[in-house]
VEXNU-412842 format. One record per residue (C-alpha): x, y, z; residue number from 0. Coordinates in pm, whole numbers, plus 32768, in hexadecimal, padded with zeros to 4 digits. Layout:
% residues N
<vexkol c1="X" c2="Y" c3="Z" i="NUM"/>
...
***
This chain:
% residues 155
<vexkol c1="7F2D" c2="83D5" c3="8588" i="0"/>
<vexkol c1="7DB4" c2="83A6" c3="8574" i="1"/>
<vexkol c1="7D10" c2="83A6" c3="86C4" i="2"/>
<vexkol c1="7CCB" c2="8252" c3="875A" i="3"/>
<vexkol c1="7DBE" c2="818E" c3="8680" i="4"/>
<vexkol c1="7EAA" c2="80C5" c3="8759" i="5"/>
<vexkol c1="7FED" c2="8030" c3="86D9" i="6"/>
<vexkol c1="805B" c2="7F2B" c3="869A" i="7"/>
<vexkol c1="7F50" c2="7EC8" c3="859E" i="8"/>
<vexkol c1="7F61" c2="7D5D" c3="852F" i="9"/>
<vexkol c1="7F22" c2="7CB5" c3="83E5" i="10"/>
<vexkol c1="7F7F" c2="7B94" c3="8307" i="11"/>
<vexkol c1="7F2E" c2="7AB9" c3="81E2" i="12"/>
<vexkol c1="7DE1" c2="7A10" c3="819A" i="13"/>
<vexkol c1="7E4A" c2="78BA" c3="821D" i="14"/>
<vexkol c1="7EF8" c2="793D" c3="8357" i="15"/>
<vexkol c1="8051" c2="78AC" c3="8311" i="16"/>
<vexkol c1="80F3" c2="7A06" c3="8303" i="17"/>
<vexkol c1="80A4" c2="7B0C" c3="840B" i="18"/>
<vexkol c1="8130" c2="7C67" c3="8442" i="19"/>
<vexkol c1="811C" c2="7D93" c3="8529" i="20"/>
<vexkol c1="8109" c2="7EFA" c3="84B0" i="21"/>
<vexkol c1="81C7" c2="7FAB" c3="85C7" i="22"/>
<vexkol c1="817E" c2="811B" c3="857C" i="23"/>
<vexkol c1="808E" c2="81FC" c3="84C3" i="24"/>
<vexkol c1="80DB" c2="81E0" c3="834D" i="25"/>
<vexkol c1="816D" c2="82FC" c3="8282" i="26"/>
<vexkol c1="803D" c2="8302" c3="819D" i="27"/>
<vexkol c1="7F34" c2="8230" c3="80F0" i="28"/>
<vexkol c1="7EC1" c2="8264" c3="7F8B" i="29"/>
<vexkol c1="7DF9" c2="81C4" c3="7E74" i="30"/>
<vexkol c1="7EC5" c2="8166" c3="7D3F" i="31"/>
<vexkol c1="7E13" c2="8148" c3="7BF1" i="32"/>
<vexkol c1="7F49" c2="80F3" c3="7B1F" i="33"/>
<vexkol c1="7F2F" c2="7FDD" c3="7A1F" i="34"/>
<vexkol c1="8048" c2="7F19" c3="7ACA" i="35"/>
<vexkol c1="7F7A" c2="7F05" c3="7C0B" i="36"/>
<vexkol c1="7E40" c2="7EAD" c3="7B47" i="37"/>
<vexkol c1="7EF1" c2="7D90" c3="7A93" i="38"/>
<vexkol c1="7FA4" c2="7D07" c3="7BC6" i="39"/>
<vexkol c1="7E72" c2="7D10" c3="7CA8" i="40"/>
<vexkol c1="7D65" c2="7CC0" c3="7BAA" i="41"/>
<vexkol c1="7CA4" c2="7DE5" c3="7C3D" i="42"/>
<vexkol c1="7C54" c2="7F47" c3="7BCD" i="43"/>
<vexkol c1="7D44" c2="7FE5" c3="7CC9" i="44"/>
<vexkol c1="7E15" c2="7F91" c3="7DF8" i="45"/>
<vexkol c1="7E4F" c2="8030" c3="7F49" i="46"/>
<vexkol c1="7FB9" c2="807A" c3="7FA5" i="47"/>
<vexkol c1="8026" c2="80CB" c3="8107" i="48"/>
<vexkol c1="817E" c2="816B" c3="8116" i="49"/>
<vexkol c1="825A" c2="80FD" c3="8237" i="50"/>
<vexkol c1="83B4" c2="8168" c3="82A7" i="51"/>
<vexkol c1="84C6" c2="8084" c3="8323" i="52"/>
<vexkol c1="8474" c2="7FC5" c3="845F" i="53"/>
<vexkol c1="82FD" c2="8003" c3="844A" i="54"/>
<vexkol c1="82A7" c2="7EA0" c3="83D9" i="55"/>
<vexkol c1="8310" c2="7D62" c3="848A" i="56"/>
<vexkol c1="82C0" c2="7C02" c3="8411" i="57"/>
<vexkol c1="825B" c2="7B49" c3="854E" i="58"/>
<vexkol c1="8202" c2="79F1" c3="84C4" i="59"/>
<vexkol c1="8267" c2="7933" c3="838C" i="60"/>
<vexkol c1="834D" c2="79A0" c3="8277" i="61"/>
<vexkol c1="82CB" c2="7A52" c3="8143" i="62"/>
<vexkol c1="8356" c2="79EE" c3="7FF2" i="63"/>
<vexkol c1="83FE" c2="7AFB" c3="7F23" i="64"/>
<vexkol c1="8399" c2="7B0C" c3="7DB7" i="65"/>
<vexkol c1="841E" c2="7BED" c3="7CA5" i="66"/>
<vexkol c1="835B" c2="7C1D" c3="7B66" i="67"/>
<vexkol c1="83FE" c2="7C9D" c3="7A2A" i="68"/>
<vexkol c1="8303" c2="7D6E" c3="7968" i="69"/>
<vexkol c1="82FB" c2="7D70" c3="77EA" i="70"/>
<vexkol c1="83A1" c2="7EC9" c3="77E7" i="71"/>
<vexkol c1="84C9" c2="7E47" c3="78B3" i="72"/>
<vexkol c1="8468" c2="7ED9" c3="7A06" i="73"/>
<vexkol c1="847D" c2="7DF2" c3="7B31" i="74"/>
<vexkol c1="837F" c2="7DF2" c3="7C4E" i="75"/>
<vexkol c1="83B4" c2="7D31" c3="7D8E" i="76"/>
<vexkol c1="82B1" c2="7CBE" c3="7E89" i="77"/>
<vexkol c1="8294" c2="7BE4" c3="7FBE" i="78"/>
<vexkol c1="8184" c2="7ADA" c3="7FC4" i="79"/>
<vexkol c1="810E" c2="79BC" c3="8099" i="80"/>
<vexkol c1="8197" c2="787F" c3="7FFA" i="81"/>
<vexkol c1="805E" c2="77BB" c3="804E" i="82"/>
<vexkol c1="7F36" c2="789D" c3="7FF6" i="83"/>
<vexkol c1="7FF6" c2="7995" c3="7F18" i="84"/>
<vexkol c1="7F6C" c2="7AC9" c3="7FCA" i="85"/>
<vexkol c1="803E" c2="7BF8" c3="7F66" i="86"/>
<vexkol c1="80AB" c2="7C9B" c3="80AC" i="87"/>
<vexkol c1="81A4" c2="7DAD" c3="805A" i="88"/>
<vexkol c1="82A1" c2="7E29" c3="7F5C" i="89"/>
<vexkol c1="83CE" c2="7F0E" c3="7F56" i="90"/>
<vexkol c1="8386" c2="8070" c3="7EE7" i="91"/>
<vexkol c1="843C" c2="811B" c3="7DC9" i="92"/>
<vexkol c1="84BC" c2="8204" c3="7EDA" i="93"/>
<vexkol c1="85D6" c2="8171" c3="7FA9" i="94"/>
<vexkol c1="8581" c2="8112" c3="810E" i="95"/>
<vexkol c1="840A" c2="8102" c3="80D6" i="96"/>
<vexkol c1="831E" c2="7FD9" c3="80C5" i="97"/>
<vexkol c1="81C1" c2="7FC9" c3="802E" i="98"/>
<vexkol c1="80D8" c2="7EF9" c3="8106" i="99"/>
<vexkol c1="7F99" c2="7E68" c3="806F" i="100"/>
<vexkol c1="7EB5" c2="7EF3" c3="8180" i="101"/>
<vexkol c1="7D93" c2="7E09" c3="8133" i="102"/>
<vexkol c1="7E65" c2="7D04" c3="81E9" i="103"/>
<vexkol c1="7E3E" c2="7DBE" c3="8334" i="104"/>
<vexkol c1="7D57" c2="7D16" c3="8430" i="105"/>
<vexkol c1="7C9F" c2="7E5E" c3="846B" i="106"/>
<vexkol c1="7C71" c2="7F39" c3="8337" i="107"/>
<vexkol c1="7B64" c2="8019" c3="83CD" i="108"/>
<vexkol c1="7C5B" c2="8137" c3="8407" i="109"/>
<vexkol c1="7CD8" c2="8146" c3="82A1" i="110"/>
<vexkol c1="7C79" c2="8274" c3="81D2" i="111"/>
<vexkol c1="7D5C" c2="82C1" c3="80AB" i="112"/>
<vexkol c1="7E04" c2="8415" c3="80A1" i="113"/>
<vexkol c1="7DE3" c2="8425" c3="7F27" i="114"/>
<vexkol c1="7DE6" c2="8376" c3="7DD6" i="115"/>
<vexkol c1="7F0A" c2="834B" c3="7CE5" i="116"/>
<vexkol c1="7F1C" c2="82EA" c3="7B76" i="117"/>
<vexkol c1="7DB9" c2="8368" c3="7B46" i="118"/>
<vexkol c1="7DF0" c2="837E" c3="79CE" i="119"/>
<vexkol c1="7DDD" c2="81FE" c3="79CF" i="120"/>
<vexkol c1="7CAF" c2="81E9" c3="7AB6" i="121"/>
<vexkol c1="7B86" c2="8122" c3="7A39" i="122"/>
<vexkol c1="7A80" c2="820B" c3="79A6" i="123"/>
<vexkol c1="7974" c2="819E" c3="7A9E" i="124"/>
<vexkol c1="7A41" c2="81FD" c3="7BD3" i="125"/>
<vexkol c1="79C8" c2="8340" c3="7C73" i="126"/>
<vexkol c1="7AD3" c2="83EE" c3="7D3F" i="127"/>
<vexkol c1="7A27" c2="84DE" c3="7E2E" i="128"/>
<vexkol c1="7A50" c2="8653" c3="7DED" i="129"/>
<vexkol c1="7B62" c2="86F0" c3="7EC0" i="130"/>
<vexkol c1="7C28" c2="85AB" c3="7ED0" i="131"/>
<vexkol c1="7D9D" c2="85CF" c3="7E97" i="132"/>
<vexkol c1="7DEA" c2="8535" c3="7D44" i="133"/>
<vexkol c1="7F10" c2="850E" c3="7C59" i="134"/>
<vexkol c1="7EF5" c2="84AA" c3="7AEB" i="135"/>
<vexkol c1="8035" c2="83DD" c3="7B0D" i="136"/>
<vexkol c1="8147" c2="8399" c3="7C0E" i="137"/>
<vexkol c1="815D" c2="84C3" c3="7CF9" i="138"/>
<vexkol c1="82AE" c2="856C" c3="7D19" i="139"/>
<vexkol c1="834F" c2="85CC" c3="7E61" i="140"/>
<vexkol c1="825B" c2="86E8" c3="7EAA" i="141"/>
<vexkol c1="8130" c2="8608" c3="7E5A" i="142"/>
<vexkol c1="81B7" c2="84F4" c3="7F3A" i="143"/>
<vexkol c1="81E3" c2="85EE" c3="8053" i="144"/>
<vexkol c1="807D" c2="8666" c3="8024" i="145"/>
<vexkol c1="7FFE" c2="84FC" c3="8036" i="146"/>
<vexkol c1="80BC" c2="84D3" c3="817E" i="147"/>
<vexkol c1="803B" c2="861F" c3="8205" i="148"/>
<vexkol c1="7ED2" c2="85C5" c3="81B1" i="149"/>
<vexkol c1="7EF8" c2="8471" c3="8256" i="150"/>
<vexkol c1="7F83" c2="8509" c3="8396" i="151"/>
<vexkol c1="7E6B" c2="860C" c3="839D" i="152"/>
<vexkol c1="7D53" c2="8508" c3="8394" i="153"/>
<vexkol c1="7C62" c2="8501" c3="84B5" i="154"/>
***
């Protein structure tokens, strides 16, 4: 864990109806440049914080679950605030993991992504610093382990 970060960390939606506590240091944090994330967020990339079971607790309100069927038949689920529609978290493709939208944390000053994924879809004007861990598409098991290792090694 990075020095000086105390858990739990709190967060929630823009309007305050849904609040949560992040109980432990996440598994990793990365930047995703995939076109799905770009379309869903309306932004050039998203941040994804990977959490294991029991790391996230909703402490106030009740997020709405939403499942989107993409044109290619894939289904993506997410949890949102029903009032302000802030996307809070989503299930990962990997069983037992959750992807938190870390911009919803009250304190984001300690966030520094361990790497970038789906860089082949990154906007041309985005400069990823030299030496940064990067994957042209979805990292496999070894890439996911490296993202976790880099996150744990942060100072």
